[in-house]
C-alpha positions in Angstrom: -146.1 198.2 -44.3 -145.2 194.5 -44.0 -146.4 192.2 -46.7 -149.1 189.7 -45.9 -147.9 186.3 -44.8 -148.1 183.5 -47.4 -151.3 181.5 -47.3 -151.1 177.9 -46.1 -151.2 176.5 -49.7 -148.2 178.5 -51.0 -144.7 177.2 -50.4 -141.5 179.1 -50.5 -138.5 178.2 -52.6 -136.6 177.2 -49.4 -139.4 174.7 -48.4 -139.4 173.2 -51.9 -135.6 172.8 -51.9 -135.6 171.3 -48.4 -138.2 168.7 -49.5 -136.2 168.0 -52.7 -133.0 167.5 -50.7 -134.7 165.3 -48.0 -136.7 162.9 -50.2 -133.8 160.9 -51.8 -132.3 160.4 -48.4 -135.3 158.8 -46.8 -135.3 155.4 -48.6 -131.5 155.1 -48.5 -131.4 155.7 -44.8 -134.2 153.3 -44.1 -132.5 150.5 -46.1 -129.2 151.2 -44.3 -130.8 151.2 -40.9 -132.8 148.1 -41.6 -129.9 146.2 -43.2 -127.5 147.3 -40.4 -129.8 146.1 -37.7 -130.3 142.8 -39.6 -126.5 142.5 -40.0 -126.0 143.0 -36.2 -128.7 140.5 -35.4 -127.1 138.0 -37.9 -123.7 138.3 -36.2 -125.3 137.9 -32.8 -127.5 135.0 -33.7 -125.2 133.4 -36.3 -128.0 133.2 -38.8 -126.1 134.1 -42.0 -127.5 136.8 -44.3 -131.1 135.9 -43.7 -131.9 138.8 -41.2 -129.8 141.3 -43.1 -131.9 140.7 -46.3 -135.2 140.5 -44.4 -134.6 143.7 -42.4 -133.2 145.4 -45.6 -136.4 144.7 -47.5 -138.5 145.8 -44.5 -136.4 149.0 -44.4 -137.0 149.5 -48.1 -140.7 149.1 -47.6 -140.7 151.5 -44.6 -138.7 154.1 -46.6 -141.1 154.0 -49.6 -144.0 154.3 -47.2 -142.5 157.3 -45.5 -141.7 158.8 -48.9 -145.3 158.4 -50.1 -146.6 159.8 -46.8 -144.4 162.9 -47.0 -145.4 163.5 -50.6 -149.0 163.1 -49.8 -148.8 165.6 -46.9 -147.0 168.1 -49.2 -149.5 167.6 -52.0 -152.5 168.1 -49.7 -151.0 171.5 -48.5 -151.2 172.9 -52.0 
């Protein structure tokens, strides 16, 4: 007889490991994407490092926001 499916609040080891592998990448990727976009705009508009720094900081903020959002979703599932 098959076992009962896990309830919504329980997480498997694979789900926990996937979350642990994913979380550190989120802020790093956001900063790289924001900074890269700012760098390309700086080169195109000849504005120096202003847009690179601005978009890098915005990317950092977006990465932290996404990190908190994902942790809150996973915390609510417990």
